[in-house]
C-alpha positions as a LaTeX table, in Angstrom:
\begin{tabular}{lrrr}
\hline
Residue & $x$ (\AA) & $y$ (\AA) & $z$ (\AA) \\
\hline
Unk1 & $-17.21$ & 3.50 & $-5.11$ \\
Unk2 & $-16.63$ & $-0.24$ & $-4.68$ \\
Unk3 & $-18.91$ & $-2.58$ & $-2.78$ \\
Unk4 & $-16.33$ & $-2.65$ & 0.03 \\
Unk5 & $-16.45$ & 1.15 & 0.19 \\
Unk6 & $-20.22$ & 1.10 & 0.51 \\
Unk7 & $-19.90$ & $-1.44$ & 3.29 \\
Unk8 & $-17.41$ & 0.81 & 5.04 \\
Unk9 & $-19.77$ & 3.77 & 4.73 \\
Unk10 & $-22.63$ & 1.89 & 6.34 \\
Unk11 & $-20.63$ & 0.48 & 9.22 \\
Unk12 & $-20.37$ & 2.11 & 12.63 \\
Unk13 & $-18.10$ & 5.14 & 12.30 \\
Unk14 & $-16.52$ & 4.42 & 15.68 \\
Unk15 & $-14.50$ & 1.39 & 14.69 \\
Unk16 & $-10.92$ & 0.75 & 13.76 \\
Unk17 & $-9.79$ & 0.88 & 10.15 \\
Unk18 & $-10.15$ & $-2.30$ & 8.13 \\
Unk19 & $-7.59$ & $-1.23$ & 5.54 \\
Unk20 & $-4.56$ & 0.92 & 6.35 \\
Unk21 & $-2.19$ & 2.24 & 3.69 \\
Unk22 & 1.23 & 3.57 & 4.67 \\
Unk23 & 3.67 & 5.83 & 2.84 \\
Unk24 & 6.88 & 4.67 & 4.52 \\
Unk25 & 8.93 & 7.84 & 4.38 \\
Unk26 & 12.07 & 8.97 & 6.20 \\
Unk27 & 14.50 & 6.07 & 5.77 \\
Unk28 & 17.18 & 8.24 & 4.17 \\
Unk29 & 16.90 & 11.02 & 6.76 \\
Unk30 & 16.98 & 8.47 & 9.57 \\
Unk31 & 20.30 & 7.15 & 8.24 \\
Unk32 & 21.74 & 10.62 & 7.62 \\
Unk33 & 20.98 & 11.63 & 11.20 \\
Unk34 & 23.18 & 8.72 & 12.26 \\
Unk35 & 25.98 & 9.50 & 9.86 \\
Unk36 & 25.24 & 6.43 & 7.76 \\
Unk37 & 24.50 & 6.00 & 4.03 \\
Unk38 & 20.86 & 6.19 & 2.90 \\
Unk39 & 20.71 & 2.46 & 2.17 \\
Unk40 & 21.37 & 1.80 & 5.85 \\
Unk41 & 18.07 & 3.52 & 6.54 \\
Unk42 & 16.27 & 1.49 & 3.90 \\
Unk43 & 17.49 & $-1.72$ & 5.53 \\
Unk44 & 16.23 & $-0.49$ & 8.90 \\
Unk45 & 12.91 & 0.40 & 7.33 \\
Unk46 & 12.55 & $-3.05$ & 5.80 \\
Unk47 & 12.94 & $-4.62$ & 9.23 \\
Unk48 & 10.14 & $-2.40$ & 10.56 \\
Unk49 & 7.67 & $-3.83$ & 8.05 \\
Unk50 & 7.54 & $-7.24$ & 9.75 \\
Unk51 & 6.64 & $-5.69$ & 13.12 \\
Unk52 & 3.78 & $-3.66$ & 11.67 \\
Unk53 & 2.43 & $-6.58$ & 9.63 \\
Unk54 & 2.40 & $-8.82$ & 12.69 \\
Unk55 & 0.59 & $-6.19$ & 14.75 \\
Unk56 & $-2.30$ & $-5.87$ & 12.28 \\
Unk57 & $-4.52$ & $-8.61$ & 13.76 \\
Unk58 & $-4.15$ & $-7.06$ & 17.23 \\
Unk59 & $-5.67$ & $-3.77$ & 16.06 \\
Unk60 & $-8.29$ & $-5.23$ & 13.73 \\
Unk61 & $-6.55$ & $-4.29$ & 10.48 \\
Unk62 & $-7.29$ & $-6.89$ & 7.82 \\
Unk63 & $-5.54$ & $-5.15$ & 4.92 \\
Unk64 & $-2.20$ & $-3.34$ & 4.98 \\
Unk65 & $-0.79$ & $-1.64$ & 1.89 \\
Unk66 & 2.73 & $-0.21$ & 1.96 \\
Unk67 & 4.41 & 2.10 & $-0.54$ \\
Unk68 & 7.83 & 0.56 & $-1.17$ \\
Unk69 & 9.01 & 2.16 & $-4.44$ \\
Unk70 & 7.28 & 4.71 & $-6.64$ \\
Unk71 & 7.48 & 5.27 & $-10.38$ \\
Unk72 & 9.22 & 8.56 & $-9.50$ \\
Unk73 & 11.90 & 6.87 & $-7.38$ \\
Unk74 & 13.81 & 5.93 & $-10.53$ \\
Unk75 & 15.03 & 9.56 & $-10.48$ \\
Unk76 & 17.25 & 8.78 & $-7.50$ \\
Unk77 & 20.94 & 8.00 & $-7.96$ \\
Unk78 & 21.84 & 4.76 & $-9.71$ \\
Unk79 & 23.62 & 3.62 & $-6.56$ \\
Unk80 & 20.53 & 4.07 & $-4.41$ \\
Unk81 & 18.15 & 2.52 & $-6.95$ \\
Unk82 & 20.43 & $-0.49$ & $-7.45$ \\
Unk83 & 20.74 & $-0.84$ & $-3.69$ \\
Unk84 & 16.96 & $-0.72$ & $-3.25$ \\
Unk85 & 16.40 & $-3.35$ & $-5.93$ \\
Unk86 & 18.93 & $-5.60$ & $-4.23$ \\
Unk87 & 17.21 & $-4.97$ & $-0.90$ \\
Unk88 & 13.83 & $-5.94$ & $-2.35$ \\
Unk89 & 15.24 & $-9.19$ & $-3.70$ \\
Unk90 & 16.88 & $-10.08$ & $-0.39$ \\
Unk91 & 13.84 & $-9.04$ & 1.64 \\
Unk92 & 11.45 & $-11.19$ & $-0.38$ \\
Unk93 & 13.77 & $-14.20$ & $-0.34$ \\
Unk94 & 14.28 & $-13.84$ & 3.41 \\
Unk95 & 10.71 & $-13.04$ & 4.45 \\
Unk96 & 8.73 & $-15.47$ & 2.29 \\
Unk97 & 8.73 & $-18.27$ & 4.86 \\
Unk98 & 8.02 & $-15.97$ & 7.82 \\
Unk99 & 5.13 & $-14.23$ & 6.08 \\
Unk100 & 3.67 & $-17.56$ & 4.98 \\
Unk101 & 3.90 & $-19.05$ & 8.47 \\
Unk102 & 2.36 & $-15.93$ & 10.00 \\
Unk103 & $-0.63$ & $-16.30$ & 7.70 \\
Unk104 & $-0.16$ & $-13.18$ & 5.58 \\
Unk105 & $-1.33$ & $-13.15$ & 2.00 \\
Unk106 & 1.02 & $-10.98$ & $-0.04$ \\
Unk107 & 0.18 & $-9.15$ & $-3.24$ \\
Unk108 & 2.17 & $-6.67$ & $-5.32$ \\
Unk109 & 0.75 & $-3.71$ & $-7.20$ \\
Unk110 & 2.51 & $-1.53$ & $-9.74$ \\
Unk111 & 4.04 & $-1.93$ & $-13.18$ \\
Unk112 & 6.38 & $-4.93$ & $-13.25$ \\
Unk113 & 7.67 & $-4.28$ & $-16.79$ \\
Unk114 & 10.67 & $-2.22$ & $-15.66$ \\
Unk115 & 11.70 & $-4.56$ & $-12.84$ \\
Unk116 & 14.39 & $-7.18$ & $-13.41$ \\
Unk117 & 13.37 & $-10.76$ & $-14.09$ \\
Unk118 & 14.84 & $-12.16$ & $-10.85$ \\
Unk119 & 12.87 & $-9.72$ & $-8.72$ \\
Unk120 & 9.64 & $-10.38$ & $-10.62$ \\
Unk121 & 10.17 & $-14.12$ & $-10.22$ \\
Unk122 & 10.56 & $-13.70$ & $-6.44$ \\
Unk123 & 7.44 & $-11.53$ & $-6.33$ \\
Unk124 & 5.43 & $-14.15$ & $-8.20$ \\
Unk125 & 6.72 & $-16.90$ & $-5.93$ \\
Unk126 & 5.77 & $-14.97$ & $-2.79$ \\
Unk127 & 2.28 & $-14.33$ & $-4.13$ \\
Unk128 & 1.81 & $-17.98$ & $-5.01$ \\
Unk129 & 3.23 & $-19.25$ & $-1.71$ \\
Unk130 & 0.88 & $-17.09$ & 0.37 \\
Unk131 & $-2.19$ & $-17.24$ & $-1.89$ \\
Unk132 & $-4.27$ & $-19.33$ & 0.52 \\
Unk133 & $-3.47$ & $-17.30$ & 3.65 \\
Unk134 & $-6.22$ & $-15.26$ & 5.28 \\
Unk135 & $-4.89$ & $-13.84$ & 8.56 \\
Unk136 & $-3.59$ & $-10.57$ & 7.08 \\
Unk137 & $-3.51$ & $-9.15$ & 3.55 \\
Unk138 & $-0.24$ & $-7.37$ & 2.82 \\
Unk139 & $-0.05$ & $-5.42$ & $-0.44$ \\
Unk140 & 3.32 & $-4.03$ & $-1.50$ \\
Unk141 & 3.32 & $-1.14$ & $-3.99$ \\
Unk142 & 6.50 & $-1.62$ & $-6.02$ \\
Unk143 & 7.21 & 0.57 & $-9.05$ \\
Unk144 & 3.79 & 2.01 & $-8.37$ \\
Unk145 & 2.32 & 5.39 & $-9.22$ \\
Unk146 & $-1.38$ & 6.16 & $-9.02$ \\
Unk147 & $-1.46$ & 8.15 & $-12.25$ \\
Unk148 & 0.37 & 5.33 & $-14.02$ \\
Unk149 & $-2.10$ & 2.84 & $-12.55$ \\
Unk150 & $-5.10$ & 4.86 & $-13.77$ \\
Unk151 & $-3.52$ & 5.26 & $-17.21$ \\
Unk152 & $-2.93$ & 1.51 & $-17.49$ \\
Unk153 & $-6.45$ & 0.78 & $-16.26$ \\
Unk154 & $-7.95$ & 3.23 & $-18.75$ \\
Unk155 & $-6.02$ & 1.58 & $-21.58$ \\
Unk156 & $-7.41$ & $-1.83$ & $-20.63$ \\
Unk157 & $-10.91$ & $-0.40$ & $-20.36$ \\
Unk158 & $-10.56$ & 1.21 & $-23.80$ \\
Unk159 & $-9.39$ & $-2.09$ & $-25.28$ \\
Unk160 & $-12.51$ & $-3.81$ & $-23.92$ \\
Unk161 & $-14.67$ & $-1.07$ & $-25.45$ \\
Unk162 & $-12.88$ & $-1.44$ & $-28.79$ \\
Unk163 & $-13.41$ & $-5.22$ & $-28.71$ \\
Unk164 & $-17.10$ & $-4.84$ & $-27.95$ \\
Unk165 & $-16.80$ & $-6.34$ & $-24.49$ \\
Unk166 & $-17.89$ & $-3.11$ & $-22.81$ \\
Unk167 & $-20.53$ & $-0.58$ & $-23.85$ \\
Unk168 & $-19.30$ & 3.01 & $-23.35$ \\
Unk169 & $-22.78$ & 3.88 & $-22.09$ \\
Unk170 & $-22.26$ & 1.47 & $-19.19$ \\
Unk171 & $-19.03$ & 3.09 & $-17.99$ \\
Unk172 & $-19.44$ & 4.81 & $-14.63$ \\
Unk173 & $-17.47$ & 5.28 & $-11.41$ \\
Unk174 & $-17.94$ & 1.59 & $-10.60$ \\
Unk175 & $-16.25$ & 0.52 & $-13.83$ \\
Unk176 & $-12.69$ & 1.82 & $-13.60$ \\
Unk177 & $-11.91$ & 0.21 & $-10.19$ \\
Unk178 & $-12.41$ & $-3.18$ & $-11.86$ \\
Unk179 & $-9.32$ & $-2.44$ & $-13.97$ \\
Unk180 & $-7.09$ & $-1.04$ & $-11.25$ \\
Unk181 & $-4.24$ & $-3.02$ & $-9.65$ \\
Unk182 & $-6.25$ & $-2.98$ & $-6.41$ \\
Unk183 & $-9.45$ & $-4.42$ & $-7.90$ \\
Unk184 & $-9.59$ & $-7.27$ & $-5.36$ \\
Unk185 & $-8.99$ & $-4.98$ & $-2.36$ \\
Unk186 & $-11.31$ & $-2.70$ & $-0.40$ \\
Unk187 & $-10.49$ & 0.99 & $-0.49$ \\
Unk188 & $-8.21$ & 2.19 & 2.33 \\
Unk189 & $-9.91$ & 3.64 & 5.40 \\
Unk190 & $-6.77$ & 5.26 & 6.79 \\
Unk191 & $-3.63$ & 6.51 & 5.03 \\
Unk192 & $-0.55$ & 7.20 & 7.17 \\
Unk193 & 2.53 & 9.07 & 6.03 \\
Unk194 & 5.59 & 9.10 & 8.23 \\
Unk195 & 8.48 & 11.62 & 8.39 \\
Unk196 & 6.58 & 14.91 & 8.63 \\
Unk197 & 5.79 & 15.37 & 4.94 \\
Unk198 & 2.16 & 16.36 & 4.28 \\
Unk199 & 1.55 & 15.11 & 0.76 \\
Unk200 & 0.27 & 11.88 & $-0.77$ \\
Unk201 & 2.92 & 11.51 & $-3.51$ \\
Unk202 & 0.84 & 9.83 & $-6.19$ \\
Unk203 & $-0.29$ & 6.99 & $-3.92$ \\
Unk204 & $-3.72$ & 5.33 & $-4.28$ \\
Unk205 & $-5.33$ & 8.52 & $-5.59$ \\
Unk206 & $-8.56$ & 6.92 & $-6.78$ \\
Unk207 & $-8.88$ & 4.51 & $-3.88$ \\
Unk208 & $-8.29$ & 7.09 & $-1.16$ \\
Unk209 & $-11.09$ & 9.46 & $-2.14$ \\
Unk210 & $-12.77$ & 8.97 & 1.26 \\
Unk211 & $-9.80$ & 7.84 & 3.33 \\
Unk212 & $-8.77$ & 9.56 & 6.54 \\
Unk213 & $-5.17$ & 10.83 & 6.63 \\
Unk214 & $-2.52$ & 10.97 & 9.34 \\
Unk215 & 0.73 & 12.85 & 8.67 \\
Unk216 & 3.14 & 12.14 & 11.50 \\
Unk217 & 6.68 & 13.31 & 12.25 \\
Unk218 & 8.05 & 9.86 & 13.11 \\
Unk219 & 10.60 & 8.57 & 10.61 \\
Unk220 & 9.62 & 5.16 & 9.26 \\
Unk221 & 12.41 & 3.12 & 10.94 \\
Unk222 & 11.21 & 4.51 & 14.30 \\
Unk223 & 7.52 & 3.81 & 13.66 \\
Unk224 & 6.44 & 1.38 & 16.37 \\
Unk225 & 3.53 & $-1.00$ & 16.78 \\
Unk226 & 2.41 & 1.17 & 19.71 \\
Unk227 & 2.16 & 4.26 & 17.52 \\
Unk228 & 0.41 & 2.21 & 14.84 \\
Unk229 & $-2.13$ & 0.99 & 17.40 \\
Unk230 & $-2.67$ & 4.53 & 18.66 \\
Unk231 & $-3.40$ & 5.85 & 15.17 \\
Unk232 & $-5.81$ & 3.01 & 14.48 \\
Unk233 & $-7.56$ & 3.67 & 17.78 \\
Unk234 & $-7.93$ & 7.42 & 17.16 \\
Unk235 & $-9.38$ & 6.68 & 13.71 \\
Unk236 & $-12.48$ & 5.37 & 15.46 \\
Unk237 & $-13.09$ & 8.82 & 16.97 \\
Unk238 & $-13.43$ & 10.48 & 13.59 \\
Unk239 & $-16.83$ & 11.57 & 12.26 \\
Unk240 & $-17.06$ & 9.85 & 8.87 \\
Unk241 & $-20.17$ & 11.02 & 6.99 \\
Unk242 & $-19.15$ & 10.16 & 3.40 \\
Unk243 & $-20.75$ & 13.34 & 2.07 \\
Unk244 & $-23.91$ & 12.96 & 4.13 \\
Unk245 & $-25.16$ & 14.54 & 7.33 \\
Unk246 & $-25.73$ & 12.63 & 10.53 \\
Unk247 & $-29.29$ & 12.70 & 11.83 \\
\hline
\end{tabular}
């Protein structure tokens, strides 16, 4: 468990979450219900992101991580995948200034090797432009899969062992997180999945070992700042013992 996780465990259980991770599900169904193509729903979902990011300071959330595109999403139709990649490029180009002015620091996690050069360039530019911001930390999981992340981290760890930079005897549960994409982030306190599905879909598996979960029926384009605030508020009512027993 990371230092941030230990800090979370020792803090008052009746507080709001510091780090919220969201699986933004239901864009396609939202569009289908309206007789529109799935990409219409993805565009609506992208607009919702800004509202939730801007509401984070109001509810005490310092870190927000959103699941934008998984390693499994490449299985979707070529039309939808191409449309999503175009949407990501337009979203980043459009939102860079707004996110920077708001004070959000943006990071991307996931494997960038399969993404096109233009998109990666925009991602790098957004990260660099917002690097000094401190108001909110927005992390976007793009071409991300937790198993893939752990596999890549393990490969890097093994390379350090092979090079003599790391003694195998020193490897413990504190070691691997230093190689994960999220190594500079605290573990999530609360994970929310919209759209009524009750699974975590290969998202932040290592980091969410002690996270609280909320599976809600709301489709992502309908997810409001009021519902977000309500979920963050109810988190503070949970009894978080981290494997221990309250005295």
